[in-house]
GUDRENBA-933584 format. One record per residue (C-alpha): residue number from 1; y, x, z; residue in three letters. Coordinates in nm, 3 decimals, decimal comma. Layout:
BEGIN
k v u w r
NUM Y X Z ala
...
END
This chain:
BEGIN
k v u w r
1 0,000 0,000 0,000 met
2 0,238 0,277 0,091 val
3 0,289 0,612 -0,079 ala
4 0,433 0,877 0,150 thr
5 0,589 1,217 0,123 asn
6 0,639 1,479 0,391 ser
7 0,990 1,581 0,290 ala
8 1,131 1,472 0,624 leu
9 0,855 1,608 0,841 gly
10 0,902 1,977 0,778 thr
11 1,184 2,058 1,020 asn
12 1,062 2,246 1,327 pro
13 1,238 2,187 1,654 leu
14 1,471 2,478 1,704 ala
15 1,511 2,596 2,064 thr
16 1,688 2,890 2,215 ala
17 1,519 3,192 2,354 gly
18 1,233 3,411 2,254 ala
19 0,865 3,425 2,337 val
20 0,706 3,733 2,480 ser
21 0,342 3,828 2,448 asp
22 0,291 3,714 2,808 asp
23 0,410 3,365 2,714 asp
24 0,133 3,322 2,456 ile
25 -0,180 3,195 2,623 his
26 -0,504 3,342 2,505 gly
27 -0,748 3,153 2,292 his
28 -1,071 3,297 2,421 asp
29 -1,288 3,015 2,543 gly
30 -1,028 2,753 2,457 ala
31 -1,090 2,430 2,647 pro
32 -1,174 2,122 2,449 glu
33 -0,934 1,831 2,422 arg
34 -1,018 1,481 2,296 ala
35 -0,728 1,294 2,144 leu
36 -0,867 0,944 2,202 gly
37 -0,603 0,676 2,150 glu
38 -0,318 0,910 2,242 thr
39 -0,034 0,931 1,990 lys
40 0,164 1,252 1,947 val
41 0,538 1,176 1,959 pro
42 0,743 1,267 1,653 tyr
43 0,961 1,502 1,859 asp
44 0,649 1,700 1,950 val
45 0,522 1,708 1,591 leu
46 0,847 1,874 1,486 lys
47 0,746 2,192 1,670 tyr
48 0,502 2,274 1,391 ile
49 0,577 2,195 1,024 pro
50 0,327 1,967 0,854 glu
51 0,254 2,217 0,576 thr
52 0,162 2,484 0,833 ser
53 -0,048 2,239 1,032 ala
54 -0,248 2,128 0,729 val
55 -0,301 2,482 0,601 his
56 -0,414 2,636 0,932 tyr
57 -0,565 2,318 1,083 gln
58 -0,369 2,318 1,407 phe
59 -0,124 2,066 1,545 ala
60 0,088 2,011 1,856 pro
61 -0,049 1,778 2,122 leu
62 0,233 1,772 2,376 gly
63 0,468 1,978 2,592 val
64 0,374 2,033 2,958 val
65 0,600 2,236 3,188 asp
66 0,771 2,396 2,892 gly
67 0,441 2,502 2,731 val
68 0,345 2,363 2,390 leu
69 -0,018 2,247 2,389 glu
70 -0,171 2,306 2,047 val
71 -0,495 2,159 1,919 gly
72 -0,691 2,382 1,683 met
73 -1,004 2,300 1,488 val
74 -1,111 2,667 1,489 asp
75 -0,959 2,858 1,784 pro
76 -1,115 3,181 1,653 glu
77 -0,915 3,175 1,327 asn
78 -0,706 3,492 1,355 leu
79 -0,477 3,400 1,065 ala
80 -0,400 3,069 1,235 ala
81 -0,334 3,250 1,564 ile
82 -0,090 3,485 1,392 asp
83 0,093 3,195 1,225 ala
84 0,111 3,007 1,555 leu
85 0,247 3,316 1,731 ser
86 0,515 3,348 1,467 phe
87 0,618 2,984 1,510 ile
88 0,625 3,023 1,887 ala
89 0,858 3,319 1,869 arg
90 1,084 3,138 1,626 lys
91 1,111 2,826 1,843 thr
92 1,117 3,015 2,173 gly
93 0,831 2,805 2,309 thr
94 0,510 2,942 2,467 pro
95 0,187 2,771 2,368 phe
96 -0,165 2,706 2,491 lys
97 -0,460 2,645 2,258 ile
98 -0,712 2,364 2,289 phe
99 -1,013 2,302 2,068 lys
100 -1,007 1,966 1,890 ile
101 -1,248 1,798 1,651 thr
102 -1,186 1,766 1,279 ala
103 -1,165 1,387 1,321 asp
104 -0,888 1,420 1,579 asp
105 -0,703 1,658 1,351 phe
106 -0,721 1,399 1,072 glu
107 -0,566 1,145 1,311 lys
108 -0,276 1,381 1,377 ile
109 -0,231 1,435 1,003 lys
110 -0,180 1,060 0,971 val
111 0,078 1,078 1,250 met
112 0,261 1,347 1,056 tyr
113 0,318 1,096 0,782 arg
114 0,531 0,922 1,038 gly
115 0,730 0,682 0,834 ile
116 0,426 0,574 0,639 gly
117 0,241 0,464 0,951 gly
118 0,540 0,291 1,105 asp
119 0,623 0,121 0,779 val
120 0,267 -0,003 0,739 asp
121 0,290 -0,171 1,080 lys
122 0,629 -0,325 0,996 ala
123 0,498 -0,443 0,659 leu
124 0,199 -0,608 0,824 ser
125 0,429 -0,793 1,061 asp
126 0,660 -0,889 0,775 leu
127 0,369 -1,026 0,571 glu
128 0,259 -1,236 0,866 ser
129 0,611 -1,367 0,907 glu
130 0,644 -1,451 0,538 asn
131 0,308 -1,633 0,549 leu
132 0,428 -1,844 0,839 ala
133 0,755 -1,920 0,658 gln
134 0,572 -2,022 0,340 ser
135 0,403 -2,305 0,531 lys
136 0,741 -2,447 0,631 gln
137 0,940 -2,693 0,414 pro
138 1,131 -2,522 0,132 lys
139 1,509 -2,486 0,154 val
140 1,772 -2,392 -0,098 asp
141 1,861 -2,029 -0,159 ser
142 2,164 -2,026 0,069 his
143 1,975 -2,174 0,362 asp
144 1,695 -1,927 0,305 glu
145 1,932 -1,634 0,339 val
146 2,079 -1,778 0,654 glu
147 1,731 -1,825 0,795 glu
148 1,648 -1,458 0,739 lys
149 1,967 -1,362 0,919 val
150 1,873 -1,577 1,215 asp
151 1,531 -1,416 1,230 leu
152 1,692 -1,074 1,254 ser
153 1,808 -1,150 1,600 gly
154 2,178 -1,093 1,550 gly
155 2,350 -0,757 1,592 leu
156 2,205 -0,649 1,923 ala
157 1,997 -0,371 1,776 ala
158 2,243 -0,203 1,545 val
159 2,605 -0,303 1,548 ser
160 2,848 -0,352 1,264 gly
161 3,203 -0,225 1,257 lys
162 3,281 -0,050 1,577 gly
163 2,972 -0,159 1,768 gly
164 2,671 0,026 1,887 gly
165 2,323 -0,042 2,005 gly
166 1,963 0,069 2,016 asp
167 1,740 0,092 1,711 leu
168 1,444 -0,064 1,887 arg
169 1,369 -0,421 1,790 glu
170 1,060 -0,631 1,728 asp
171 1,161 -0,849 1,434 ala
172 0,977 -0,715 1,126 pro
173 1,281 -0,683 0,897 ala
174 1,478 -0,516 1,176 ile
175 1,192 -0,281 1,255 lys
176 1,152 -0,186 0,890 leu
177 1,520 -0,097 0,851 val
178 1,525 0,081 1,189 ser
179 1,226 0,291 1,087 thr
180 1,393 0,395 0,763 ile
181 1,713 0,490 0,947 leu
182 1,539 0,673 1,229 arg
183 1,331 0,893 1,003 tyr
184 1,635 0,975 0,793 ala
185 1,813 1,104 1,103 ile
186 1,508 1,292 1,232 asp
187 1,471 1,454 0,891 gly
188 1,841 1,551 0,880 lys
189 1,900 1,351 0,564 ala
190 2,254 1,300 0,442 ser
191 2,186 0,988 0,232 asp
192 1,929 0,710 0,204 ile
193 1,858 0,553 -0,136 his
194 1,690 0,211 -0,141 ile
195 1,604 0,151 -0,507 glu
196 1,428 -0,157 -0,645 pro
197 1,196 -0,089 -0,938 thr
198 0,968 -0,308 -1,144 ala
199 0,672 -0,232 -0,917 ser
200 0,822 -0,167 -0,574 gly
201 1,110 -0,051 -0,358 val
202 1,150 0,326 -0,356 arg
203 1,297 0,485 -0,041 ile
204 1,444 0,827 -0,108 arg
205 1,615 1,068 0,129 tyr
206 1,861 1,338 0,030 arg
207 1,785 1,650 0,233 val
208 1,975 1,974 0,169 asp
209 2,115 1,828 -0,151 gly
210 1,780 1,725 -0,306 ser
211 1,633 1,376 -0,323 leu
212 1,276 1,323 -0,200 his
213 1,074 1,003 -0,224 thr
214 0,948 0,925 0,123 ser
215 0,788 0,584 0,086 val
216 0,739 0,311 -0,175 val
217 0,743 -0,042 -0,036 leu
218 0,615 -0,363 -0,194 pro
219 0,877 -0,535 -0,407 ile
220 0,854 -0,840 -0,177 glu
221 1,031 -0,646 0,098 thr
222 1,346 -0,584 -0,104 his
223 1,521 -0,912 -0,020 arg
224 1,460 -0,876 0,355 ala
225 1,582 -0,514 0,352 leu
226 1,901 -0,599 0,164 val
227 1,973 -0,900 0,384 ala
228 1,931 -0,699 0,705 arg
229 2,151 -0,413 0,587 ile
230 2,419 -0,654 0,465 lys
231 2,424 -0,828 0,804 val
232 2,468 -0,494 0,980 leu
233 2,745 -0,389 0,741 ser
234 2,934 -0,721 0,764 ser
235 2,933 -0,773 0,389 ile
236 2,861 -1,091 0,194 arg
237 2,499 -1,194 0,173 leu
238 2,541 -1,429 -0,122 asp
239 2,723 -1,178 -0,345 glu
240 2,475 -0,996 -0,566 arg
241 2,674 -0,965 -0,887 arg
242 2,926 -0,696 -0,790 lys
243 2,926 -0,382 -0,571 pro
244 3,019 -0,406 -0,204 gln
245 3,101 -0,151 0,066 asp
246 3,052 -0,168 0,440 gly
247 2,960 0,035 0,744 arg
248 2,786 0,009 1,079 phe
249 2,697 0,231 1,371 ser
250 2,397 0,279 1,594 ala
251 2,299 0,465 1,908 ser
252 1,997 0,683 1,842 ile
253 1,853 0,894 2,123 asp
254 2,177 0,861 2,314 gly
255 2,409 0,969 2,034 arg
256 2,631 0,760 1,810 gln
257 2,565 0,770 1,436 val
258 2,771 0,597 1,167 asp
259 2,627 0,463 0,843 phe
260 2,837 0,400 0,530 arg
261 2,679 0,142 0,300 val
262 2,730 0,088 -0,072 ser
263 2,554 -0,183 -0,274 thr
264 2,516 -0,167 -0,650 phe
265 2,379 -0,442 -0,878 pro
266 2,097 -0,324 -1,103 ser
267 1,847 -0,480 -1,342 tyr
268 1,573 -0,503 -1,075 asn
269 1,803 -0,607 -0,793 gly
270 2,064 -0,453 -0,565 glu
271 2,041 -0,082 -0,499 lys
272 2,170 0,039 -0,163 ile
273 2,289 0,388 -0,074 val
274 2,355 0,467 0,292 ile
275 2,557 0,775 0,383 arg
276 2,473 0,911 0,731 ile
277 2,767 1,033 0,938 leu
278 2,652 1,196 1,260 asp
279 2,945 1,205 1,502 arg
280 2,781 1,478 1,709 glu
281 2,796 1,717 1,419 gln
282 3,166 1,653 1,390 gly
283 3,361 1,930 1,230 phe
284 3,263 2,292 1,188 ile
285 3,506 2,564 1,300 pro
286 3,695 2,708 1,005 leu
287 3,561 3,056 1,076 ser
288 3,200 2,928 1,049 asp
289 3,232 2,771 0,704 leu
290 3,164 3,096 0,521 gly
291 3,508 3,210 0,401 phe
292 3,571 3,575 0,329 thr
293 3,818 3,746 0,561 asp
294 4,084 3,746 0,289 arg
295 4,036 3,378 0,205 ala
296 4,033 3,280 0,572 leu
297 4,360 3,465 0,633 ala
298 4,518 3,289 0,333 ser
299 4,411 2,946 0,457 ile
300 4,535 3,004 0,811 arg
301 4,865 3,133 0,677 ser
302 4,901 2,816 0,465 ala
303 4,822 2,593 0,765 leu
304 5,107 2,753 0,960 lys
305 5,359 2,654 0,694 arg
306 5,596 2,375 0,800 pro
307 5,563 2,205 0,463 tyr
308 5,370 2,228 0,141 gly
309 5,061 2,098 -0,035 leu
310 4,705 2,226 0,021 ile
311 4,446 2,094 -0,224 leu
312 4,065 2,111 -0,210 ile
313 3,867 2,034 -0,523 ser
314 3,502 1,983 -0,598 gly
315 3,253 1,717 -0,703 pro
316 3,130 1,439 -0,477 thr
317 2,912 1,570 -0,197 gly
318 3,042 1,927 -0,208 ser
319 3,167 1,927 0,151 gly
320 3,540 1,874 0,088 lys
321 3,583 1,634 0,381 ser
322 3,411 1,878 0,617 thr
323 3,653 2,151 0,512 thr
324 3,949 1,917 0,562 leu
325 3,839 1,835 0,917 tyr
326 3,793 2,204 0,990 ser
327 4,148 2,269 0,870 met
328 4,287 1,988 1,083 leu
329 4,116 2,143 1,384 ala
330 4,334 2,453 1,332 glu
331 4,656 2,250 1,339 val
332 4,850 2,214 1,664 asp
333 4,779 1,848 1,732 arg
334 4,954 1,852 2,069 glu
335 5,308 1,927 1,954 thr
336 5,282 1,786 1,601 gln
337 5,230 1,434 1,470 asn
338 4,913 1,446 1,260 val
339 4,808 1,144 1,054 leu
340 4,521 1,092 0,811 ser
341 4,443 0,842 0,537 leu
342 4,068 0,822 0,478 glu
343 3,818 0,613 0,287 asp
344 3,620 0,591 0,503 pro
345 3,702 0,754 0,839 val
346 3,399 0,982 0,863 glu
347 3,450 1,155 1,197 tyr
348 3,679 1,083 1,489 tyr
349 3,911 1,371 1,572 met
350 4,107 1,389 1,895 glu
351 4,480 1,411 1,845 gly
352 4,479 1,272 1,488 val
353 4,595 0,920 1,403 ile
354 4,329 0,818 1,152 gln
355 4,378 0,520 0,920 ser
356 4,112 0,347 0,711 gln
357 4,209 0,271 0,351 ile
358 4,124 -0,084 0,242 arg
359 4,186 -0,133 -0,131 pro
360 4,050 -0,490 -0,119 glu
361 4,359 -0,600 0,077 ile
362 4,603 -0,380 -0,112 gly
363 4,606 -0,095 0,141 tyr
364 4,559 0,199 -0,096 thr
365 4,620 0,573 -0,059 phe
366 4,955 0,531 -0,230 ala
367 5,066 0,244 -0,004 asn
368 4,931 0,419 0,302 gly
369 5,108 0,743 0,215 leu
370 5,434 0,559 0,159 arg
371 5,401 0,397 0,502 thr
372 5,289 0,720 0,667 thr
373 5,615 0,889 0,569 leu
374 5,797 0,639 0,792 arg
375 5,584 0,741 1,091 gln
376 5,765 1,073 1,145 asp
377 5,463 1,288 1,053 pro
378 5,436 1,665 1,057 asn
379 5,093 1,692 0,895 val
380 4,935 1,434 0,663 ile
381 4,576 1,437 0,544 met
382 4,504 1,234 0,231 val
383 4,135 1,171 0,175 gly
384 4,162 1,182 -0,202 glu
385 4,434 1,191 -0,468 ile
386 4,297 0,943 -0,719 arg
387 4,596 0,840 -0,928 asp
388 4,938 0,947 -1,045 gly
389 5,125 0,743 -0,785 glu
390 4,941 0,909 -0,495 thr
391 4,989 1,253 -0,655 ala
392 5,364 1,203 -0,694 lys
393 5,398 1,073 -0,337 leu
394 5,199 1,370 -0,201 ala
395 5,426 1,614 -0,388 val
396 5,733 1,426 -0,267 gln
397 5,606 1,441 0,091 ala
398 5,550 1,816 0,060 ala
399 5,903 1,858 -0,079 leu
400 6,060 1,667 0,211 thr
401 5,925 1,882 0,492 gly
402 5,564 1,772 0,548 his
403 5,239 1,966 0,530 leu
404 5,000 1,764 0,314 val
405 4,624 1,831 0,297 leu
406 4,429 1,647 0,029 ala
407 4,125 1,652 -0,197 thr
408 4,127 1,615 -0,572 ile
409 3,850 1,599 -0,832 his
410 3,866 1,907 -1,053 thr
411 3,615 2,176 -1,143 asn
412 3,804 2,475 -1,009 ser
413 4,093 2,584 -0,790 ala
414 4,306 2,660 -1,096 ile
415 4,216 2,327 -1,254 gly
416 4,420 2,143 -0,990 thr
417 4,744 2,249 -1,162 ile
418 4,682 2,089 -1,504 pro
419 4,525 1,795 -1,320 arg
420 4,849 1,732 -1,130 leu
421 5,047 1,762 -1,453 ile
422 4,806 1,521 -1,618 asp
423 4,874 1,273 -1,336 met
424 5,244 1,279 -1,413 gly
425 5,371 1,544 -1,170 val
426 5,645 1,751 -1,330 glu
427 5,540 2,113 -1,371 ser
428 5,861 2,243 -1,211 tyr
429 5,770 2,059 -0,887 leu
430 5,433 2,233 -0,847 ile
431 5,544 2,592 -0,758 pro
432 5,768 2,489 -0,466 pro
433 5,509 2,248 -0,321 thr
434 5,157 2,378 -0,391 leu
435 5,086 2,640 -0,125 val
436 4,713 2,684 -0,173 leu
437 4,444 2,548 -0,403 ser
438 4,073 2,591 -0,345 met
439 3,740 2,472 -0,483 ala
440 3,392 2,464 -0,335 gln
441 3,025 2,394 -0,401 arg
442 2,719 2,377 -0,175 leu
443 2,423 2,615 -0,198 thr
444 2,087 2,630 -0,024 arg
445 2,080 2,844 0,289 lys
446 1,808 3,095 0,369 leu
447 1,612 3,044 0,688 cys
448 1,645 3,333 0,935 pro
449 1,393 3,607 0,856 asp
450 1,270 3,424 0,547 ser
451 1,455 3,636 0,292 gly
452 1,234 3,856 0,076 glu
453 1,414 4,159 -0,071 pro
454 1,376 4,215 -0,444 ile
455 1,514 4,512 -0,638 pro
456 1,821 4,462 -0,854 val
457 1,721 4,509 -1,216 ser
458 1,944 4,659 -1,481 glu
459 1,999 4,318 -1,642 ser
460 2,104 4,172 -1,306 met
461 2,339 4,462 -1,244 arg
462 2,491 4,422 -1,590 ser
463 2,542 4,050 -1,528 met
464 2,718 4,118 -1,198 met
465 2,933 4,393 -1,347 asp
466 3,038 4,160 -1,628 ala
467 3,119 3,889 -1,373 gln
468 3,359 4,120 -1,191 met
469 3,507 4,286 -1,501 ser
470 3,830 4,081 -1,483 thr
471 3,876 4,147 -1,113 leu
472 4,112 4,422 -1,003 ala
473 3,908 4,736 -0,913 pro
474 4,018 4,738 -0,549 glu
475 3,871 4,391 -0,499 tyr
476 3,531 4,441 -0,666 arg
477 3,214 4,404 -0,463 ile
478 2,968 4,693 -0,429 pro
479 2,635 4,591 -0,582 ile
480 2,337 4,669 -0,354 pro
481 2,001 4,799 -0,468 asp
482 1,821 4,482 -0,357 ser
483 1,894 4,113 -0,302 val
484 1,708 3,837 -0,120 phe
485 1,501 3,545 -0,244 glu
486 1,348 3,261 -0,045 ala
487 1,006 3,327 0,106 arg
488 0,786 3,062 0,262 arg
489 0,705 3,117 0,629 thr
490 0,504 2,914 0,881 pro
491 0,824 2,792 1,047 ser
492 1,015 2,743 0,722 cys
493 0,781 2,615 0,448 pro
494 1,053 2,605 0,181 asn
495 1,221 2,931 0,276 gly
496 1,555 2,748 0,289 thr
497 1,704 2,500 0,533 arg
498 2,052 2,356 0,534 gly
499 2,337 2,433 0,298 arg
500 2,626 2,677 0,287 leu
501 2,949 2,634 0,093 ala
502 3,087 2,884 -0,158 val
503 3,459 2,889 -0,226 phe
504 3,738 3,012 -0,446 glu
505 4,091 3,021 -0,305 val
506 4,409 3,058 -0,509 met
507 4,741 3,131 -0,339 glu
508 5,071 3,042 -0,497 met
509 5,243 3,372 -0,573 thr
510 5,560 3,465 -0,759 ala
511 5,364 3,565 -1,071 glu
512 5,165 3,242 -1,074 val
513 5,488 3,045 -1,024 glu
514 5,642 3,206 -1,334 lys
515 5,340 3,118 -1,546 ile
516 5,338 2,754 -1,427 ile
517 5,709 2,716 -1,502 leu
518 5,685 2,886 -1,841 lys
519 5,345 2,778 -1,978 ser
520 5,086 2,632 -1,734 pro
521 4,780 2,740 -1,934 val
522 4,464 2,784 -1,725 glu
523 4,365 3,114 -1,888 ser
524 4,699 3,275 -1,799 arg
525 4,693 3,143 -1,441 ile
526 4,335 3,270 -1,409 trp
527 4,430 3,619 -1,529 ala
528 4,725 3,640 -1,289 ala
529 4,517 3,519 -0,993 ala
530 4,240 3,768 -1,071 arg
531 4,485 4,057 -1,067 lys
532 4,581 3,954 -0,716 gln
533 4,222 3,950 -0,594 gly
534 4,115 3,588 -0,633 met
535 3,736 3,566 -0,631 met
536 3,543 3,296 -0,813 ser
537 3,284 3,072 -0,650 met
538 3,012 3,268 -0,826 lys
539 3,138 3,594 -0,676 glu
540 3,158 3,432 -0,334 asp
541 2,794 3,327 -0,381 ala
542 2,710 3,688 -0,472 met
543 2,869 3,809 -0,147 ile
544 2,660 3,562 0,052 lys
545 2,346 3,657 -0,143 ala
546 2,405 4,027 -0,075 phe
547 2,436 3,945 0,297 ala
548 2,107 3,752 0,297 gly
549 2,268 3,416 0,371 lys
550 2,160 3,241 0,050 ile
551 1,887 3,319 -0,205 pro
552 2,007 3,508 -0,510 phe
553 1,865 3,226 -0,722 ala
554 2,161 3,017 -0,609 glu
555 2,393 3,258 -0,792 val
556 2,202 3,192 -1,111 ser
557 2,205 2,818 -1,041 ala
558 2,583 2,824 -1,020 leu
559 2,608 3,007 -1,350 ser
560 2,516 2,704 -1,556 gly
561 2,796 2,503 -1,396 ile
562 3,065 2,761 -1,347 leu
563 3,015 3,024 -1,616 leu
564 3,142 2,799 -1,894 ser
565 3,454 2,725 -1,690 glu
566 3,519 3,092 -1,631 glu
567 3,467 3,168 -1,998 asp
568 3,740 2,921 -2,076 glu
569 3,969 3,100 -1,834 phe
570 3,881 3,437 -1,980 lys
571 3,952 3,322 -2,332 ala
572 4,289 3,490 -2,380 asp
573 4,538 3,356 -2,627 val
574 4,558 3,626 -2,895 val
575 4,913 3,685 -3,021 val
576 4,893 3,853 -3,364 pro
577 5,096 4,170 -3,414 thr
578 5,326 4,238 -3,713 ala
579 5,064 4,464 -3,869 glu
580 4,797 4,196 -3,836 thr
581 5,023 3,937 -3,992 val
582 5,108 4,174 -4,278 lys
583 4,745 4,263 -4,346 ser
584 4,630 3,902 -4,347 val
585 4,923 3,725 -4,506 val
586 5,025 3,980 -4,771 ala
587 4,716 3,933 -4,992 pro
588 4,764 3,558 -4,977 val
589 5,129 3,585 -5,076 leu
590 5,040 3,825 -5,357 gln
591 4,776 3,583 -5,486 ala
592 5,026 3,299 -5,477 asp
593 5,274 3,514 -5,665 ala
594 5,017 3,601 -5,934 asn
595 4,931 3,234 -5,969 asp
596 5,298 3,152 -6,011 thr
597 5,345 3,422 -6,278 leu
598 5,037 3,302 -6,463 glu
599 5,158 2,945 -6,451 ser
600 5,502 3,049 -6,583 asp
601 5,336 3,244 -6,861 ser
602 5,128 2,947 -6,969 leu
603 5,434 2,726 -6,966 thr
604 5,624 2,973 -7,182 ala
605 5,339 2,985 -7,433 asp
606 5,342 2,609 -7,463 lys
607 5,709 2,611 -7,525 met
END
């Protein structure tokens, strides 16, 4: 009935500390342990990744007095012992081995599937409920929807706008949605995709930027899922023809988590995407985002300016909002009036007056920015510059003594300038307002001690030399003899976990100002910025790859996206010299002259 995937079950529980040899209990004469009807909690299963458990045939049983009890089919398997020792040192948890039967190990493997087992139980309950409802008198479609809402038990479990609650409920539809949400959070997913297909409802989680199918539900569950999520999000149940947006919050394991919901009408029914916003994660300190020392100094200098415009560009999901919050954390929120316009408000920040944009009632970024200027602000954060009106107002605010931080959709830091001009901002207004422009992308992050060094080949070295050829010599990066690639380990089956941003930062300098005022061509701005030491996102990725923070494969992955952009920048406008003009044009003029003489001669003959 249910197809499962282990994409969310591969995150070991990270704990502080280290494990000494004395903390590892011997395996000689390991006592036997019968599992019986005992279920291993999901938090315990996270100590050992599923892939490692299946390969070595061991699994966690529980934690007693700080010691992880591990069941092993073959306690004499030295390779398994070594792998378990490695995991123990990584997690900082001592362990004790017990011998278990192969049947008990198979039971634990089923528990690893987690969501599949819980979903099966919820589906069974839902089928029973639907069978009972089918025996009742039929009602029209509207009454049927209302009946499903009543069966959900209200909003006690998970609350809509501003509320909070516990994700534990007994109603089948509620339990099904709660299970999907809980496993998304446990698996550190950023988004949940609920997609109706011709044969079923596919549940996919986005983890570290990649989508993984976790479970496929029967198509009959789609209506109940959509109805429950719509109730939580306080959006219309009877509207299926157009997209809707909403949000709700929940208390999970004592912490508050926000969920941003978007519905989208499709051929097979409404698709739902849920963005997970964990308040506990909050913002990351600016120094921990991965900026180079030079870029970090430039950003902090820009944030100290009393007025100006700071723009962050990048595609959706590239971490722009996280960077904005990190910048706001560097601003003096005690002595300055800091306001933000967001859609939606993703994280609460102390000392910032945050306002939710609501386009459906006419409260747009442009209207909000116009109103914000009457609130005596010092610093204004604009979630996104989407149109010409917002762009002009942001520039006007920067001109009138306000520091404005905003995001904009362009491919590069330099691309923000022609983008502003395209939106109707006069080019002469950009140099005095734009203080700093930056762009970013997200890359996969190497797990600690999972990087495998590989030698740098001549072709790789040539590629890196060519990449830095336009950079001033004093800013070029020394190329090492080896780089790192991801290596699978018992504690990190994929070799990567989490993501790290790569950046490019362009400061507004006198030379760049002259180019913008004279001829704002991207290639010329790029050349001027490179002379002053501006590094591209690809070069920033190379720095992080050299340091063992990201696999070198991520540098190559960026090439397909960014190399074409850089080639456009590098494409200099060739101004022909007098000699070139003479050599090319003279033969043409001579040919025209000969043609004219020949034509005159023929005319004379006819006369």
